[in-house]
N, CA, C and O atoms as a GROMACS GRO file, in nm:
protein
  400
    1UNK      N    1   8.782 -15.242  -2.161
    1UNK     CA    2   8.912 -15.197  -2.200
    1UNK      C    3   9.008 -15.081  -2.127
    1UNK      O    4   9.000 -14.982  -2.055
    2UNK      N    5   9.079 -15.143  -2.180
    2UNK     CA    6   9.230 -15.039  -2.096
    2UNK      C    7   9.284 -14.904  -2.181
    2UNK      O    8   9.266 -14.910  -2.303
    3UNK      N    9   9.318 -14.842  -2.153
    3UNK     CA   10   9.432 -14.713  -2.259
    3UNK      C   11   9.568 -14.778  -2.321
    3UNK      O   12   9.666 -14.851  -2.311
    4UNK      N   13   9.476 -14.675  -2.402
    4UNK     CA   14   9.596 -14.700  -2.519
    4UNK      C   15   9.683 -14.786  -2.469
    4UNK      O   16   9.694 -14.907  -2.484
    5UNK      N   17   9.755 -14.694  -2.396
    5UNK     CA   18   9.899 -14.648  -2.346
    5UNK      C   19   9.934 -14.738  -2.276
    5UNK      O   20  10.052 -14.768  -2.295
    6UNK      N   21   9.872 -14.808  -2.187
    6UNK     CA   22   9.868 -14.948  -2.138
    6UNK      C   23   9.991 -15.048  -2.194
    6UNK      O   24  10.003 -15.065  -2.315
    7UNK      N   25  10.065 -15.102  -2.114
    7UNK     CA   26  10.151 -15.268  -2.141
    7UNK      C   27  10.052 -15.331  -2.267
    7UNK      O   28  10.062 -15.329  -2.390
    8UNK      N   29   9.961 -15.383  -2.181
    8UNK     CA   30   9.879 -15.485  -2.328
    8UNK      C   31   9.885 -15.387  -2.491
    8UNK      O   32   9.895 -15.456  -2.592
    9UNK      N   33   9.880 -15.264  -2.507
    9UNK     CA   34   9.887 -15.218  -2.645
    9UNK      C   35  10.050 -15.271  -2.700
    9UNK      O   36  10.097 -15.272  -2.813
   10UNK      N   37  10.076 -15.291  -2.640
   10UNK     CA   38  10.212 -15.254  -2.713
   10UNK      C   39  10.297 -15.177  -2.799
   10UNK      O   40  10.388 -15.107  -2.755
   11UNK      N   41  10.259 -15.193  -2.968
   11UNK     CA   42  10.380 -15.156  -3.051
   11UNK      C   43  10.186 -14.994  -3.110
   11UNK      O   44  10.216 -14.897  -3.181
   12UNK      N   45  10.072 -15.006  -3.073
   12UNK     CA   46   9.969 -14.965  -3.151
   12UNK      C   47  10.015 -14.843  -3.148
   12UNK      O   48   9.992 -14.780  -3.252
   13UNK      N   49  10.098 -14.763  -3.031
   13UNK     CA   50  10.045 -14.593  -3.032
   13UNK      C   51  10.202 -14.570  -3.080
   13UNK      O   52  10.242 -14.454  -3.092
   14UNK      N   53  10.249 -14.629  -3.095
   14UNK     CA   54  10.411 -14.580  -3.152
   14UNK      C   55  10.403 -14.612  -3.309
   14UNK      O   56  10.477 -14.545  -3.381
   15UNK      N   57  10.318 -14.708  -3.368
   15UNK     CA   58  10.303 -14.842  -3.472
   15UNK      C   59  10.225 -14.656  -3.546
   15UNK      O   60  10.278 -14.562  -3.605
   16UNK      N   61  10.073 -14.685  -3.496
   16UNK     CA   62  10.045 -14.565  -3.518
   16UNK      C   63   9.975 -14.396  -3.512
   16UNK      O   64   9.856 -14.369  -3.531
   17UNK      N   65  10.063 -14.317  -3.487
   17UNK     CA   66  10.046 -14.247  -3.404
   17UNK      C   67   9.956 -14.141  -3.521
   17UNK      O   68   9.924 -14.038  -3.463
   18UNK      N   69   9.915 -14.142  -3.650
   18UNK     CA   70   9.778 -14.089  -3.648
   18UNK      C   71   9.652 -14.121  -3.626
   18UNK      O   72   9.559 -14.046  -3.658
   19UNK      N   73   9.637 -14.227  -3.575
   19UNK     CA   74   9.518 -14.250  -3.578
   19UNK      C   75   9.416 -14.248  -3.416
   19UNK      O   76   9.321 -14.321  -3.387
   20UNK      N   77   9.489 -14.123  -3.325
   20UNK     CA   78   9.396 -14.089  -3.209
   20UNK      C   79   9.388 -14.180  -3.128
   20UNK      O   80   9.269 -14.200  -3.103
   21UNK      N   81   9.483 -14.278  -3.050
   21UNK     CA   82   9.492 -14.329  -2.976
   21UNK      C   83   9.521 -14.257  -2.783
   21UNK      O   84   9.614 -14.249  -2.702
   22UNK      N   85   9.358 -14.218  -2.792
   22UNK     CA   86   9.399 -14.113  -2.638
   22UNK      C   87   9.274 -14.256  -2.600
   22UNK      O   88   9.217 -14.331  -2.680
   23UNK      N   89   9.266 -14.248  -2.432
   23UNK     CA   90   9.244 -14.304  -2.322
   23UNK      C   91   9.241 -14.463  -2.325
   23UNK      O   92   9.340 -14.535  -2.314
   24UNK      N   93   9.056 -14.518  -2.349
   24UNK     CA   94   9.086 -14.652  -2.410
   24UNK      C   95   8.937 -14.662  -2.469
   24UNK      O   96   8.838 -14.717  -2.421
   25UNK      N   97   8.956 -14.588  -2.593
   25UNK     CA   98   8.874 -14.533  -2.730
   25UNK      C   99   8.866 -14.655  -2.781
   25UNK      O  100   8.929 -14.754  -2.744
   26UNK      N  101   8.792 -14.648  -2.859
   26UNK     CA  102   8.772 -14.738  -2.952
   26UNK      C  103   8.828 -14.647  -3.065
   26UNK      O  104   8.820 -14.529  -3.097
   27UNK      N  105   8.885 -14.754  -3.105
   27UNK     CA  106   8.951 -14.704  -3.267
   27UNK      C  107   9.007 -14.839  -3.359
   27UNK      O  108   9.010 -14.950  -3.306
   28UNK      N  109   9.049 -14.820  -3.498
   28UNK     CA  110   9.058 -14.880  -3.560
   28UNK      C  111   9.209 -14.881  -3.688
   28UNK      O  112   9.233 -14.896  -3.808
   29UNK      N  113   9.281 -14.852  -3.542
   29UNK     CA  114   9.410 -14.822  -3.682
   29UNK      C  115   9.452 -14.966  -3.748
   29UNK      O  116   9.561 -14.953  -3.803
   30UNK      N  117   9.411 -15.072  -3.758
   30UNK     CA  118   9.449 -15.152  -3.861
   30UNK      C  119   9.375 -15.164  -3.926
   30UNK      O  120   9.390 -15.264  -3.997
   31UNK      N  121   9.256 -15.088  -3.952
   31UNK     CA  122   9.173 -15.127  -4.064
   31UNK      C  123   9.076 -15.236  -4.058
   31UNK      O  124   9.003 -15.239  -4.157
   32UNK      N  125   9.046 -15.350  -3.948
   32UNK     CA  126   8.950 -15.443  -3.908
   32UNK      C  127   8.860 -15.359  -4.022
   32UNK      O  128   8.873 -15.259  -4.092
   33UNK      N  129   8.718 -15.505  -3.987
   33UNK     CA  130   8.599 -15.478  -4.003
   33UNK      C  131   8.585 -15.365  -3.941
   33UNK      O  132   8.591 -15.256  -3.999
   34UNK      N  133   8.562 -15.381  -3.800
   34UNK     CA  134   8.519 -15.274  -3.696
   34UNK      C  135   8.614 -15.269  -3.598
   34UNK      O  136   8.699 -15.348  -3.557
   35UNK      N  137   8.568 -15.115  -3.561
   35UNK     CA  138   8.616 -15.058  -3.471
   35UNK      C  139   8.667 -15.140  -3.320
   35UNK      O  140   8.608 -15.248  -3.318
   36UNK      N  141   8.740 -15.128  -3.216
   36UNK     CA  142   8.789 -15.210  -3.126
   36UNK      C  143   8.838 -15.147  -3.004
   36UNK      O  144   8.843 -15.024  -3.011
   37UNK      N  145   8.882 -15.211  -2.870
   37UNK     CA  146   8.977 -15.162  -2.812
   37UNK      C  147   9.035 -15.319  -2.743
   37UNK      O  148   9.006 -15.436  -2.772
   38UNK      N  149   9.141 -15.252  -2.629
   38UNK     CA  150   9.206 -15.364  -2.621
   38UNK      C  151   9.162 -15.416  -2.453
   38UNK      O  152   9.113 -15.325  -2.387
   39UNK      N  153   9.172 -15.520  -2.398
   39UNK     CA  154   9.112 -15.586  -2.332
   39UNK      C  155   9.260 -15.564  -2.183
   39UNK      O  156   9.363 -15.511  -2.224
   40UNK      N  157   9.257 -15.596  -2.069
   40UNK     CA  158   9.338 -15.661  -1.972
   40UNK      C  159   9.438 -15.747  -2.027
   40UNK      O  160   9.560 -15.734  -2.037
   41UNK      N  161   9.375 -15.820  -2.054
   41UNK     CA  162   9.397 -15.996  -2.143
   41UNK      C  163   9.509 -15.946  -2.233
   41UNK      O  164   9.609 -16.018  -2.236
   42UNK      N  165   9.509 -15.850  -2.297
   42UNK     CA  166   9.643 -15.756  -2.414
   42UNK      C  167   9.512 -15.824  -2.552
   42UNK      O  168   9.557 -15.818  -2.666
   43UNK      N  169   9.391 -15.873  -2.541
   43UNK     CA  170   9.335 -15.893  -2.679
   43UNK      C  171   9.221 -15.761  -2.733
   43UNK      O  172   9.190 -15.661  -2.667
   44UNK      N  173   9.177 -15.795  -2.863
   44UNK     CA  174   9.096 -15.767  -2.916
   44UNK      C  175   8.963 -15.746  -2.836
   44UNK      O  176   8.916 -15.855  -2.803
   45UNK      N  177   8.874 -15.619  -2.787
   45UNK     CA  178   8.728 -15.674  -2.781
   45UNK      C  179   8.696 -15.552  -2.930
   45UNK      O  180   8.762 -15.457  -2.970
   46UNK      N  181   8.564 -15.611  -2.979
   46UNK     CA  182   8.449 -15.546  -3.117
   46UNK      C  183   8.385 -15.382  -3.003
   46UNK      O  184   8.334 -15.390  -2.892
   47UNK      N  185   8.408 -15.281  -3.067
   47UNK     CA  186   8.315 -15.191  -3.037
   47UNK      C  187   8.139 -15.170  -3.088
   47UNK      O  188   8.125 -15.124  -3.201
   48UNK      N  189   8.050 -15.192  -3.032
   48UNK     CA  190   7.968 -15.172  -3.043
   48UNK      C  191   7.938 -14.994  -3.122
   48UNK      O  192   7.821 -14.956  -3.114
   49UNK      N  193   8.025 -14.907  -3.185
   49UNK     CA  194   7.982 -14.843  -3.261
   49UNK      C  195   7.892 -14.868  -3.399
   49UNK      O  196   7.851 -14.965  -3.462
   50UNK      N  197   7.884 -14.718  -3.407
   50UNK     CA  198   7.638 -14.759  -3.564
   50UNK      C  199   7.842 -14.686  -3.695
   50UNK      O  200   7.937 -14.607  -3.691
   51UNK      N  201   7.797 -14.768  -3.759
   51UNK     CA  202   7.893 -14.800  -3.924
   51UNK      C  203   7.822 -14.722  -3.994
   51UNK      O  204   7.706 -14.741  -4.032
   52UNK      N  205   7.913 -14.600  -4.021
   52UNK     CA  206   7.835 -14.462  -4.132
   52UNK      C  207   7.838 -14.608  -4.262
   52UNK      O  208   7.897 -14.712  -4.290
   53UNK      N  209   7.723 -14.511  -4.307
   53UNK     CA  210   7.728 -14.607  -4.501
   53UNK      C  211   7.718 -14.779  -4.525
   53UNK      O  212   7.756 -14.859  -4.611
   54UNK      N  213   7.658 -14.784  -4.423
   54UNK     CA  214   7.640 -15.016  -4.438
   54UNK      C  215   7.425 -15.019  -4.360
   54UNK      O  216   7.323 -14.991  -4.296
   55UNK      N  217   7.492 -15.066  -4.429
   55UNK     CA  218   7.271 -15.155  -4.368
   55UNK      C  219   7.262 -15.207  -4.234
   55UNK      O  220   7.339 -15.302  -4.214
   56UNK      N  221   7.192 -15.174  -4.138
   56UNK     CA  222   7.263 -15.243  -4.037
   56UNK      C  223   7.025 -15.241  -3.995
   56UNK      O  224   6.914 -15.201  -4.030
   57UNK      N  225   7.104 -15.316  -3.902
   57UNK     CA  226   6.929 -15.395  -3.750
   57UNK      C  227   6.938 -15.304  -3.640
   57UNK      O  228   7.008 -15.329  -3.542
   58UNK      N  229   6.839 -15.150  -3.657
   58UNK     CA  230   6.918 -15.124  -3.475
   58UNK      C  231   6.836 -15.273  -3.420
   58UNK      O  232   6.779 -15.362  -3.483
   59UNK      N  233   6.867 -15.249  -3.255
   59UNK     CA  234   6.805 -15.282  -3.183
   59UNK      C  235   6.644 -15.354  -3.151
   59UNK      O  236   6.589 -15.406  -3.248
   60UNK      N  237   6.590 -15.357  -3.049
   60UNK     CA  238   6.469 -15.352  -3.057
   60UNK      C  239   6.426 -15.357  -2.938
   60UNK      O  240   6.308 -15.386  -2.923
   61UNK      N  241   6.498 -15.333  -2.834
   61UNK     CA  242   6.510 -15.295  -2.694
   61UNK      C  243   6.466 -15.424  -2.632
   61UNK      O  244   6.416 -15.505  -2.709
   62UNK      N  245   6.481 -15.468  -2.458
   62UNK     CA  246   6.453 -15.539  -2.435
   62UNK      C  247   6.374 -15.648  -2.459
   62UNK      O  248   6.275 -15.626  -2.530
   63UNK      N  249   6.393 -15.770  -2.414
   63UNK     CA  250   6.273 -15.875  -2.402
   63UNK      C  251   6.174 -15.861  -2.299
   63UNK      O  252   6.226 -15.860  -2.188
   64UNK      N  253   6.063 -15.850  -2.297
   64UNK     CA  254   5.941 -15.851  -2.187
   64UNK      C  255   6.046 -15.993  -2.082
   64UNK      O  256   6.138 -15.965  -2.005
   65UNK      N  257   5.993 -16.147  -2.115
   65UNK     CA  258   6.027 -16.224  -2.030
   65UNK      C  259   6.109 -16.347  -2.132
   65UNK      O  260   6.081 -16.445  -2.201
   66UNK      N  261   6.266 -16.242  -2.075
   66UNK     CA  262   6.329 -16.338  -2.157
   66UNK      C  263   6.464 -16.274  -2.209
   66UNK      O  264   6.487 -16.156  -2.182
   67UNK      N  265   6.567 -16.357  -2.291
   67UNK     CA  266   6.678 -16.226  -2.320
   67UNK      C  267   6.729 -16.319  -2.410
   67UNK      O  268   6.721 -16.441  -2.427
   68UNK      N  269   6.822 -16.151  -2.500
   68UNK     CA  270   6.901 -16.177  -2.638
   68UNK      C  271   7.000 -16.276  -2.646
   68UNK      O  272   6.995 -16.362  -2.558
   69UNK      N  273   7.099 -16.285  -2.740
   69UNK     CA  274   7.236 -16.282  -2.728
   69UNK      C  275   7.285 -16.281  -2.849
   69UNK      O  276   7.239 -16.370  -2.921
   70UNK      N  277   7.377 -16.197  -2.908
   70UNK     CA  278   7.466 -16.117  -2.841
   70UNK      C  279   7.358 -15.978  -2.785
   70UNK      O  280   7.246 -15.979  -2.837
   71UNK      N  281   7.381 -15.879  -2.699
   71UNK     CA  282   7.329 -15.827  -2.729
   71UNK      C  283   7.368 -15.660  -2.727
   71UNK      O  284   7.436 -15.615  -2.635
   72UNK      N  285   7.323 -15.584  -2.827
   72UNK     CA  286   7.441 -15.486  -2.887
   72UNK      C  287   7.328 -15.352  -2.930
   72UNK      O  288   7.210 -15.385  -2.912
   73UNK      N  289   7.344 -15.232  -2.975
   73UNK     CA  290   7.302 -15.140  -3.071
   73UNK      C  291   7.229 -15.240  -3.146
   73UNK      O  292   7.124 -15.300  -3.118
   74UNK      N  293   7.345 -15.251  -3.302
   74UNK     CA  294   7.274 -15.220  -3.437
   74UNK      C  295   7.310 -15.424  -3.400
   74UNK      O  296   7.342 -15.476  -3.294
   75UNK      N  297   7.296 -15.468  -3.492
   75UNK     CA  298   7.299 -15.599  -3.558
   75UNK      C  299   7.366 -15.613  -3.717
   75UNK      O  300   7.281 -15.591  -3.803
   76UNK      N  301   7.446 -15.631  -3.750
   76UNK     CA  302   7.467 -15.614  -3.898
   76UNK      C  303   7.326 -15.718  -4.014
   76UNK      O  304   7.254 -15.799  -3.956
   77UNK      N  305   7.314 -15.698  -4.144
   77UNK     CA  306   7.172 -15.772  -4.184
   77UNK      C  307   7.250 -15.880  -4.180
   77UNK      O  308   7.372 -15.862  -4.186
   78UNK      N  309   7.194 -16.017  -4.170
   78UNK     CA  310   7.184 -16.093  -4.160
   78UNK      C  311   7.267 -16.241  -4.064
   78UNK      O  312   7.298 -16.360  -4.068
   79UNK      N  313   7.264 -16.093  -3.973
   79UNK     CA  314   7.390 -16.203  -3.834
   79UNK      C  315   7.281 -16.227  -3.722
   79UNK      O  316   7.180 -16.161  -3.697
   80UNK      N  317   7.319 -16.313  -3.678
   80UNK     CA  318   7.191 -16.408  -3.584
   80UNK      C  319   7.214 -16.343  -3.433
   80UNK      O  320   7.296 -16.290  -3.357
   81UNK      N  321   7.091 -16.382  -3.446
   81UNK     CA  322   7.100 -16.351  -3.236
   81UNK      C  323   6.952 -16.417  -3.180
   81UNK      O  324   6.846 -16.429  -3.241
   82UNK      N  325   6.988 -16.457  -3.028
   82UNK     CA  326   6.901 -16.565  -3.018
   82UNK      C  327   6.821 -16.503  -2.874
   82UNK      O  328   6.841 -16.423  -2.782
   83UNK      N  329   6.726 -16.592  -2.919
   83UNK     CA  330   6.629 -16.529  -2.830
   83UNK      C  331   6.586 -16.635  -2.713
   83UNK      O  332   6.503 -16.721  -2.742
   84UNK      N  333   6.631 -16.631  -2.604
   84UNK     CA  334   6.603 -16.739  -2.511
   84UNK      C  335   6.428 -16.665  -2.393
   84UNK      O  336   6.404 -16.558  -2.338
   85UNK      N  337   6.371 -16.762  -2.404
   85UNK     CA  338   6.287 -16.711  -2.301
   85UNK      C  339   6.288 -16.756  -2.165
   85UNK      O  340   6.296 -16.878  -2.161
   86UNK      N  341   6.279 -16.672  -1.986
   86UNK     CA  342   6.280 -16.727  -1.931
   86UNK      C  343   6.193 -16.836  -1.867
   86UNK      O  344   6.089 -16.848  -1.932
   87UNK      N  345   6.202 -16.945  -1.730
   87UNK     CA  346   6.180 -16.995  -1.680
   87UNK      C  347   5.978 -16.995  -1.684
   87UNK      O  348   5.899 -16.907  -1.652
   88UNK      N  349   5.955 -17.141  -1.740
   88UNK     CA  350   5.793 -17.084  -1.749
   88UNK      C  351   5.697 -16.990  -1.852
   88UNK      O  352   5.582 -16.948  -1.844
   89UNK      N  353   5.806 -16.980  -1.954
   89UNK     CA  354   5.748 -16.889  -2.110
   89UNK      C  355   5.784 -16.992  -2.198
   89UNK      O  356   5.885 -17.062  -2.189
   90UNK      N  357   5.705 -16.998  -2.274
   90UNK     CA  358   5.697 -17.016  -2.450
   90UNK      C  359   5.682 -16.944  -2.507
   90UNK      O  360   5.598 -16.862  -2.470
   91UNK      N  361   5.760 -16.922  -2.649
   91UNK     CA  362   5.689 -16.894  -2.794
   91UNK      C  363   5.594 -16.902  -2.816
   91UNK      O  364   5.589 -17.005  -2.883
   92UNK      N  365   5.482 -16.857  -2.809
   92UNK     CA  366   5.327 -16.839  -2.876
   92UNK      C  367   5.352 -16.897  -3.011
   92UNK      O  368   5.454 -16.911  -3.078
   93UNK      N  369   5.171 -16.938  -3.036
   93UNK     CA  370   5.164 -17.090  -3.066
   93UNK      C  371   5.154 -17.030  -3.233
   93UNK      O  372   5.065 -16.958  -3.278
   94UNK      N  373   5.284 -17.087  -3.312
   94UNK     CA  374   5.232 -16.978  -3.431
   94UNK      C  375   5.368 -16.932  -3.518
   94UNK      O  376   5.413 -16.943  -3.633
   95UNK      N  377   5.411 -16.866  -3.367
   95UNK     CA  378   5.532 -16.766  -3.379
   95UNK      C  379   5.673 -16.805  -3.440
   95UNK      O  380   5.729 -16.887  -3.369
   96UNK      N  381   5.755 -16.765  -3.566
   96UNK     CA  382   5.819 -16.792  -3.585
   96UNK      C  383   5.952 -16.786  -3.537
   96UNK      O  384   6.012 -16.691  -3.488
   97UNK      N  385   6.000 -16.946  -3.569
   97UNK     CA  386   6.099 -16.960  -3.452
   97UNK      C  387   6.250 -16.911  -3.591
   97UNK      O  388   6.348 -16.865  -3.533
   98UNK      N  389   6.260 -16.917  -3.707
   98UNK     CA  390   6.342 -16.803  -3.736
   98UNK      C  391   6.287 -16.669  -3.800
   98UNK      O  392   6.167 -16.663  -3.827
   99UNK      N  393   6.348 -16.588  -3.819
   99UNK     CA  394   6.321 -16.431  -3.835
   99UNK      C  395   6.486 -16.374  -3.913
   99UNK      O  396   6.597 -16.364  -3.862
  100UNK      N  397   6.442 -16.347  -4.043
  100UNK     CA  398   6.533 -16.307  -4.113
  100UNK      C  399   6.487 -16.118  -4.170
  100UNK      O  400   6.564 -16.055  -4.242
   0.00000   0.00000   0.00000
């Protein structure tokens, strides 16, 4: 993320002076669903900030023999997470292929 005063931030600091747009901290001046920061390309990147008063699932930590995508601190209820086994590993027989 880049500083909110960077050229990529455009009009944010002048349009939203009340939003405390300091450094490159995650903020939500426009009222989107999630806080964001700005990238060097000028696009918005969602931040992994735990929301208040919303039911979420905490991340269970890193996998032993694979990886998950996306990797975040929490997931919204119903959000899809994909697990992939490392080479040579497979899911145990009878393991659920999809968990809700």
